[in-house]
C-alpha positions in Angstrom: 17.1 -81.2 30.6 17.5 -80.9 26.8 21.2 -81.7 27.1 20.4 -84.8 29.1 17.8 -86.0 26.5 20.4 -85.4 23.8 22.9 -87.4 25.8 20.5 -90.3 26.2 19.7 -90.3 22.5 23.4 -90.4 21.7 24.0 -93.3 24.2 21.0 -95.2 22.8 22.3 -94.8 19.2 25.8 -95.9 20.3 24.4 -99.0 22.0 22.2 -99.8 19.0 25.2 -99.6 16.6 27.2 -101.9 18.8 24.4 -104.4 19.0 23.8 -104.3 15.2 27.4 -104.8 14.1 28.9 -107.1 16.7 28.2 -110.6 17.8 27.8 -111.9 21.3 30.4 -114.6 20.9 33.4 -112.4 21.7 33.8 -111.7 25.5 35.5 -108.3 24.8 32.4 -107.3 22.8 30.1 -108.4 25.6 32.1 -106.3 28.0 31.8 -103.3 25.8 28.0 -103.8 25.4 27.7 -104.2 29.2 29.6 -101.0 29.8 27.5 -99.1 27.3 24.3 -100.4 28.9 25.5 -99.5 32.4 26.3 -95.9 31.2 22.9 -95.7 29.5 21.1 -97.0 32.7 22.9 -94.4 34.9 22.0 -91.6 32.5 18.4 -92.7 32.4 18.2 -92.7 36.2 19.7 -89.2 36.3 17.1 -88.1 33.8 14.3 -89.5 35.8 15.5 -87.8 39.0 15.9 -84.4 37.2 12.4 -84.8 35.6 11.0 -85.5 39.0 12.6 -82.4 40.4 11.3 -80.3 37.5 7.8 -81.7 37.9 7.8 -80.9 41.6 9.1 -77.4 41.0 6.4 -76.9 38.4 3.7 -78.2 40.8 4.9 -75.8 43.5 4.9 -72.9 41.0 1.3 -73.7 40.1 0.2 -74.0 43.8 1.8 -70.7 44.7 0.6 -68.7 41.6 -2.8 -70.2 40.9 -4.3 -70.9 44.4 
């Protein structure tokens, strides 16, 4: 999970750099930004899924060991 969070931070920083230095007038830049956003969205969905699994596993652990 820590690796995924680090990856998301890296992708976010990369997207921010592109948006800060580039203009939207160039179609090639727009394509680059769109690709970066799709990659970030995919990684965020993966993070959400993994977090959900981790949360579920933790809840099962609590149920089995506390109750």
